[in-house]
C-alpha positions in Angstrom: 91.4 98.2 76.3 92.1 101.5 74.7 94.4 103.0 77.3 98.1 102.4 76.6 101.0 103.6 78.8 104.7 103.5 78.4 104.9 102.2 82.0 102.5 100.9 84.6 103.9 101.1 88.1 102.4 98.6 90.5 102.7 100.1 94.1 102.7 103.7 95.1 105.1 103.9 98.0 108.5 105.6 97.9 110.0 103.2 95.3 107.0 103.4 93.0 106.6 107.1 93.2 110.3 107.8 92.7 110.3 105.6 89.6 107.1 107.2 88.3 108.6 110.7 88.9 111.7 110.0 86.9 109.6 108.5 84.0 107.1 111.4 84.0 110.0 113.9 83.9 111.3 112.0 80.9 107.9 112.6 79.3 106.8 109.0 79.5 103.2 108.2 80.0 102.9 106.6 83.4 100.1 105.0 85.4 100.7 104.3 89.1 98.3 101.7 90.7 98.4 101.9 94.5 96.3 100.0 97.0 96.9 102.6 99.7 98.1 100.0 102.2 101.8 100.9 102.9 104.0 98.8 105.1 104.9 101.8 107.3 101.3 103.0 107.8 101.5 102.5 111.6 104.7 104.4 112.0 104.5 107.9 113.2 107.3 109.3 111.1 109.8 108.4 108.4 113.5 108.5 109.5 116.9 108.7 107.9 115.3 110.3 104.8 117.7 113.3 104.2 115.7 116.5 103.9 112.4 114.8 105.0 113.5 113.5 108.4 110.5 112.8 110.7 107.9 113.4 107.9 104.8 111.3 108.6 104.5 108.5 106.0 101.2 109.6 104.6 102.5 113.1 104.2 105.6 111.9 102.3 103.3 109.8 100.0 101.0 112.9 99.4 104.0 115.0 98.5 105.3 112.3 96.1 101.9 111.9 94.4 101.6 115.7 93.8 105.1 115.7 92.3 104.2 112.8 89.9 100.9 114.2 88.8 102.5 117.6 88.4 104.6 116.2 85.6 101.6 114.4 84.0 101.7 111.0 85.6 98.5 109.3 86.5 97.7 107.7 89.9 94.7 105.4 90.7 93.7 103.7 93.8 93.4 99.9 93.4 95.3 96.8 92.9 96.7 95.0 89.8 95.1 91.5 89.7 96.9 90.2 86.7 99.3 91.0 83.9 99.8 89.0 80.7 102.6 89.4 78.2 101.7 90.6 74.7 103.8 91.1 71.5 104.6 94.7 72.5 104.3 94.7 76.3 101.7 93.7 78.8 97.9 93.7 79.3 97.3 94.8 82.9 94.0 94.1 84.7 92.9 96.1 87.8 90.6 95.0 90.6 87.8 97.2 89.3 87.9 95.3 85.9 89.7 98.1 84.1 92.3 96.9 81.6 95.2 98.9 80.3 98.3 98.2 78.2 101.8 98.8 79.3 105.1 98.6 77.3 107.0 98.0 80.6 106.1 97.2 84.2 107.8 98.5 87.4 106.6 96.4 90.4 107.1 98.0 93.8 104.6 95.9 95.9 106.9 95.8 99.0 106.7 93.1 101.6 104.7 91.8 104.5 106.1 91.8 108.1 105.1 88.3 109.4 105.2 88.9 113.2 105.9 86.3 115.9 102.8 84.7 117.4 102.9 86.5 120.7 99.8 88.1 122.2 99.7 91.8 121.8 102.6 92.1 119.3 100.5 92.8 116.2 98.4 95.5 117.9 101.5 97.4 119.1 103.7 96.9 116.1 105.1 100.2 114.8 104.4 102.0 118.1 106.2 100.4 121.1 106.8 97.0 119.5 109.6 97.7 117.0 112.0 95.8 114.8 114.7 98.2 113.5 117.1 100.3 115.6 117.7 102.6 112.6 114.0 103.2 112.0 112.9 103.7 115.6 115.9 103.6 117.8 116.3 107.3 118.6 112.6 107.5 119.7 113.2 104.5 122.1 116.4 105.9 123.6 117.0 105.5 127.3 113.9 103.5 127.8 113.6 100.0 129.2 113.9 97.8 126.0 113.3 94.1 125.7 114.6 92.3 122.7 112.6 89.1 122.0 114.8 86.5 120.3 113.4 84.6 117.4 116.4 83.6 115.3 120.2 83.4 115.4 120.4 87.2 115.0 119.0 87.8 118.5 122.4 88.7 120.1 123.3 90.9 117.2 120.0 92.8 117.6 120.5 93.1 121.4 123.9 94.6 120.9 122.6 97.1 118.3 119.8 98.3 120.6 122.2 98.5 123.6 123.7 101.5 121.7 120.4 103.3 122.4 119.7 102.4 126.0 121.6 101.0 129.0 118.5 99.3 130.3 118.2 96.3 127.9 117.1 92.8 128.4 117.3 89.9 125.9 114.5 87.4 126.1 116.0 84.3 124.4 112.5 83.0 123.6 113.0 80.9 120.5 116.5 81.9 119.6 119.2 79.2 119.7 121.1 78.5 122.9 123.7 81.1 123.5 127.4 80.3 123.2 129.8 81.1 126.0 131.3 83.9 123.8 127.8 85.4 123.3 127.0 85.4 127.0 130.3 87.0 127.7 129.5 89.8 125.2 126.1 90.4 126.6 127.4 90.4 130.2 130.2 92.9 129.2 127.6 95.3 127.9 125.3 94.9 130.9 122.5 93.1 129.0 120.4 90.8 131.1 119.3 87.5 129.6 115.9 85.9 130.4 115.4 82.3 129.5 112.1 80.7 128.6 109.4 81.6 126.0 107.5 84.9 125.9 103.7 84.6 126.0 102.6 88.3 125.6 103.3 91.9 125.9 101.5 93.7 128.6 99.7 97.0 127.9 98.2 99.5 130.3 96.6 102.9 129.4 97.7 102.3 125.8 101.3 101.9 126.7 103.5 98.8 126.7 104.4 98.1 130.3 106.1 94.7 130.3 106.8 91.3 128.7 104.9 88.3 130.1 106.6 84.9 130.1 104.8 81.6 129.7 105.8 81.0 133.3 103.6 84.0 134.3 106.5 86.2 135.3 106.2 89.8 133.9 109.4 91.7 133.2 108.7 95.5 133.2 109.6 97.0 129.8 108.6 100.1 127.8 109.6 98.9 124.4 109.7 95.4 122.9 111.8 94.4 119.9 110.8 91.5 117.6 112.2 89.9 114.5 109.6 89.6 111.8 109.9 87.4 108.7 110.0 89.8 105.7 107.9 88.2 102.9 107.8 89.7 99.5 104.4 90.6 98.0 105.3 88.7 94.8 102.1 87.2 93.6 102.0 89.3 90.4 105.7 88.6 89.7 105.5 84.8 90.2 102.5 84.8 87.8 104.8 86.4 85.2 107.3 83.6 85.7 109.7 85.0 88.3 110.9 82.9 91.3 111.0 84.1 94.9 114.5 83.9 96.5 115.1 83.3 100.2 117.0 86.0 102.1 119.4 84.0 104.4 121.5 85.5 107.2 123.7 83.4 109.4 122.1 80.3 108.0 118.6 81.5 108.9 115.9 82.6 106.4 114.8 86.0 107.4 112.6 86.7 104.4 112.1 86.5 100.6 112.7 88.8 97.6 112.7 88.9 93.9 116.2 88.9 92.4 117.1 91.6 90.0 120.2 93.3 88.5 121.5 96.6 89.9 119.0 98.6 87.8 116.0 96.5 89.0 115.7 94.5 85.8 114.4 91.0 86.4 114.9 87.9 84.2 111.5 88.5 82.7 111.9 90.9 79.8 110.1 94.2 80.4 109.7 93.8 84.2 111.6 95.8 86.7 111.3 95.7 90.5 112.3 98.2 93.3 111.9 98.7 97.0 111.3 96.0 99.6 110.0 93.5 97.1 113.6 93.4 95.8 115.5 94.3 99.0 114.1 93.3 102.4 116.4 95.7 104.3 115.8 98.8 102.3 114.6 101.8 104.3 112.4 104.4 102.7 115.2 106.5 101.2 116.9 103.3 99.8 113.6 102.2 98.3 113.2 105.7 96.7 116.7 105.4 95.3 115.9 102.0 93.8 112.8 103.4 92.2 114.7 106.2 90.6 117.4 103.8 89.3 114.7 101.5 87.8 112.8 104.4 86.3 115.9 105.7 84.5 116.8 102.2 83.3 113.2 101.7 82.0 113.4 105.0 80.1 116.7 104.1 78.6 115.3 100.7 77.5 112.3 102.5 75.9 114.5 105.0 74.1 116.5 102.1 72.6 113.3 100.5 71.5 111.9 103.7 70.1 115.2 104.3 68.2 115.1 100.8 66.7 111.6 101.5 65.4 112.5 104.9 64.1 115.5 103.4 62.2 113.3 100.7 60.7 110.8 103.3 59.6 113.5 105.5 58.2 115.0 102.7 56.2 111.6 101.7 54.9 111.0 105.3 53.8 114.4 105.5 52.1 113.8 102.2 50.3 110.4 103.3 49.2 111.8 106.6 47.8 114.6 104.8 46.0 112.1 102.4 44.5 110.0 105.3 43.2 113.0 107.0 41.6 114.0 103.7 39.9 110.5 103.3 38.5 110.5 106.9 37.2 113.8 106.5 35.5 112.8 103.1 34.0 109.5 104.6 32.7 111.3 107.5 31.1 113.7 105.2 29.3 110.9 103.1 28.1 109.3 106.2 26.5 112.5 107.5 25.0 112.7 110.5 27.3 
């Protein structure tokens, strides 16, 4: 274990690369370990990223990697299988058996979209089965959209998507019974409500064509909207002693995350988090911002540690010099000089 880095970044998406870039530009030694399995791999383009609107996800990662390595950062393909605290940081083990040392850890492992158990949904997710109107809404504009309810946020989701198309149907599916006020809101916006559970999405010639109910009825649709559960990839972090928190909206658990302060610092000394592992609603640009913030905070923390060590060494040198002078003066006196 002869390789030592100031920071090992676990995860090489927007958050990890942004943090690594800030650290590399601060002349920190940085190793990014990335499995190459980004959450948005199926998406055609990244949206709402100012200056990079509609960039394919893989292209954005490639640009970020080039920027990090251009400043001396290192990137390897793999996963971190374990990290153990040491007196001065962490021993980090990779899946190929390689071990390195890190003074600090930045974990940006993201989350997993746990999709509803509906036939066809997993195969079409990120294409014409969607979840976020801000990520994919413009591309679905004016199409026949079906929102498949799965939690108390179903009406809220339907109203958001209604902004993008006048042809919208809410399939209540497993969402709670609608209140009179909710039904009035939906009716006022021209949103049809279909009762009963959804069994599958229908696909023809590689295009979504409808939503099939358990009753057998097929409602023609071009786009289906689902509500995944957003589960943090937190195995490494829980092994280090952190706890997973539940993300609750309107009394319903929509996902999980690792709590941190505004800089990304966790309650485990030396460990920072950024991106979707810490914020289930963060889009790519927000994840990048979180990575930058964490990278700057980590550098400041290392500067403070380096300064303390320098002060200690400086004091030791001063004390040693003063001791030498005292010894010389004492010796001269003893010899009558």
